[in-house]
N, C-alpha and C positions, 0 to 999 in steps of 0.2 A: 746393292752395288758395293763392291770393294774397290778402293782406289789405292794404288801403291806408286811410289816414286822410286825409280831404279837409276842409281848413279852408275855410270858405265865408263870404264877405261878401255880404250881400243888401241890397236896398232895405229900410230900417228898417221901413217900413209893411207889408212882406210877409213878415216873418220866419216867423210861424206857417204861412202858406200855402206858403211855400217848403219849410219843414220837412216838411209833410204830403205835398206833391208829390214831394219827393226820397225820402221814406221808402217811397213806392209803386213806385219804380223797381226793376226786376229787377237784382240785383247789389248793392243797398244793403241792408245788414243792420240798421243802426241810424242814427238821426240824433239829435243832442243840441243843444239850445240852450245856449250857454255865455256866460260873462262874458269880458271882455277885448277884444282887438283884433278877434276874429272873432265872427260871429253864430251860426254853426252848425258842428258837426263831424259828418261822415258817416263811417261805417265801411263800406267796400266790400269784399265778398268775392266773388271770381270764380275760375274754374278756371285761367285762364292770363293772363299779363301782357297779352297782346294784347286781352283782353276789357275791360281797364280803359279803353282808348281809347273803346270803345263806350259804356260806362257813364258815364264822367266827361266826356269831350269831346263826345260825340254826344248825350247825354241830360241829365245833371245840369247842365252849364254852360248849357244852353238853357232851363232852367226860368225862367219869367218872374219877374224880381226878383233872380236871381243875378247879381252884379256881378263877382266875382273868386273864384278858387279857387287853392289850393296843395295839392298832393298829396304825402303822405309814404308810401312803401311800407315795409311791415314786413319785417324779415329773419327775426326769430325771436320767438316768443311765450313769455313767462314767466308762469306762474301762480304764485299764492302758494305752492302746494305745491312747485313747482320751485325757487323762491327759498329757501324754508325748507330744502330738501334741499341746495342748493348751499352755503349758509352754515353748515350743520352738518356738513360733511364733516370727518372726522377727530375729531369730538367724540363722546364716549360719553355717553349719557343715564343 
């Protein structure tokens, strides 16, 4: 499984509509509206790296109102459980 985080700038008048349309795309797991420089962040989850091109370049970037995207691919996921275990190595409870 390949996970990518897509930072999205949209036409300000279409943020909710863009979020809804993007959330319906196959390969998009979640879409968040956020504060700051970007309007939305989408989480893409696909089987292979090559599938990202179809989801992001061929579909997401063509949603009406999407103006710019930057994609960050995840190398490794850390859950709270994993982080707690890593920081407690060598310590007895």
